[in-house]
N, C-alpha and C positions, 0 to 999 in steps of 0.2 A: 372550626376556626375561631380564634379568640376575637371578642368584640373590642378589646382594648386597642387604642390607637395612640401611638407616641409620635410626636413631631420631632424630626431630625433636621437640623440645618447646618450648613457649612458655608462660612464666609458670606452669609446673607442669603444663600440660595436654599430653598426648601428641597428636601430630598424625600422621595417616596420610600417609606420604610421597607416596602416589599422589594425594592430594588437597591437597597443599601448594600454596599460591599465594603469590606475592610480596606484601608488604604493600601495601595500597591506601590512598590518602589519604582522610581523612574528607571528606564532602561539605562540611562547614563550612570545610575548608581551601582550597576552590576558590572563587574570586570568582564572584559571580552574573553571568550575562551580561545584556546589555541587555534581551533578550526575556524572561528570567526575572523581572527587576525589573518590567517592564511588566505581565507576567502577574499577578504578585502584587498589584501596585497596582490593577489592574482588578478582580481578585477581591475585594479588600478594599473597594473603592468600591461594587461591586454589593451586597455584604452590608450595608454601612453604610447604603445608600439603600433597603434592604429590597426590592430588585428580585429577589433570590434569597437563600435562606437558606444557611447553611454546610452543613446536611445535604443540601440539594438539589445544591449544588456537589459535595460528596463523592460522592453517588450518580451524578452525571453523569460524574465522573472514573472511578469504578469501572466504569461502563458502557463508556466509551471503551476502557478497558484490556481488555475482553472481546472487542472487535471484531477479527475476523480476515478475511483475503481470501476466506474461504468465503462471506461475504455477497455479495460481488460475483460470485463464481462461480455462485451460485444464479441470479442474474439472467441471466448469460451462457448457462447451460445451458437455462433456460426460453426464452430468445430463439432458441436453436438448434432447439428442437423446436416452437416456436409462432411462425409468421410474424406473426400479429396482435400478439402480445405484443412481438415485436422492434420493430415499427413504433411501438407505444406507448412502449416504453422509449427509443427514439431521440427521440421527440417530447416526452416528459415523464417523466424518470426517476423523479421523486418519486411521481407517480401510479402508474407501473408498479410501483415498489417496494411501494407500499401494497397492490397486488393480492396480494403475497406476505407481507402483514403485516409489512412492513419499512419502518422510518423511516430515510430516507437523510440526514436532517439538514436544517438550515435553509438551507444554501448550495446553490444550483443546481449540479447535476452534468450536464454534457453528455456523452452517450455517442456516441463516434465509431466507426463501423463500418469494420473492415478489409474490403477487397475484393481480388480478384486484381490490380487495377491500383493500389490505394492502401493504404499502410501508415501507421498513425497512431502517433505518439510523444508522450508527455506529459512536460513539464518545468515547473519554476517557476524562472524566471531570477532573480527578486528574493530569494526566501527558500526555503520548502519547502511552499508550499500544495499540498494533497494531498487526495484524496477519502477522508478517514479514516473516515467513516461506512460506507464500503463495503469499504475495504482495510486499515483499522487504521493502525498506526504506520508512517510511511515508512521505507524502508531508508536506511542511512547514505549509500550511494552516490548516492541521489536528492538528498540535501541537500548533497552536495559541490560545491565551486566548479567542479571539473573537469567534472562531468556537466552542471551548469547552463549552463556556457559552451559546451561541445562539442556538446551535443544540438541547439543552434541552428546552430552554425557547420559542423559536420561530422557530421550524424546518421547517415549511412550507415556511417562508420567506427565510431561508437559502437555501433551495432547489431551490426556484425561482431565487435566485442570481446565482446559478450554471446552470440556464437555464432549470430546471426541474419543470414545472408547473403541479401540480396535481389537479384534480377536487376535489370538496368538499366532494364527496362521497367516496374518498379514504382515509382511515385512515393511520396515520403515527406512526410507533413504533420506538422509539429511544432506542438503546442498548448501555449501558455504560460499556465499557471494563474495566477489572481489571488486576492485575498482575497474577491472577489465571485463568482468562477466557477471551478469545478473540472471536470476531465475524467476520463473512464474509457474505455478502449479496449474495443470489442466485437470480439474476435478471430474469425477465420474458423473454422468447425467443421472439424476434421481429417477427411481422407478415411478411409474404412474404419470409421466409427463408427456406421453406420446401425442396427446392432442394439443399441446401448447405451441403457440407461435414462437418465433425466434425472439421477439421482444419480451414475451412473457418468460421465456427461459432465462434471458439475460437478467431479469429481475430476481431470479433465484440465486444468482452468483454474487457472493459478498467478497470484500477484500480479504477476509480471513480464510475463505475457501482457496483463494489464489496464492496465499502465503502457505497454506497447508495445515493451519491449526484447527480448521473445521471443515465440514463437508456440507454441500448444498442440501437444503430441505425442500419441501414441496409447497412452501408458502413464500410470498413475495418478501424480498429483502427489505429491511427498513432503511 
């Protein structure tokens, strides 16, 4: 590390050079997107019609901000240790989630099971529909035009770029999410995990595994 130290100050305030960032534009300087305008309009209409209050809307937004892929990982881990639960999860994910006191939201989520012969991959070709109640906010790559297009046209190449190389005898099924239907992948349990607890198994399950771009390893997820 260099021993040189340069002072930076802005408007009379000293700034640690190690934490200096280039100026960022204010949100007000960026035009609203079509979807942001529609979101604001719908929210205002719901409040105006007294279908939902502003406080209820804020609480729901706060709740969504707390959701992480750990919720989906709990379902996967339970399915790995309980065959009956796995069958119920695949048949009705909302009812299965309720068994763990988990509300997975109003939009149906179909759980697609990976097998030695079939690998499932999730995409939303029109926008970025995603099982947010189980996985949280979608990653930027999921929303990109490149992923949305190539996941359909060349899924095996896309998987390889994520480090998931499948043999030719494994078929790939791509599931296109919609506003009325979402998907989550149930990955295969890794070999060599027989002695692991349910909590330890959940730590192996990453967001990418449940989207289908990767498979679980035998080390804890970061």
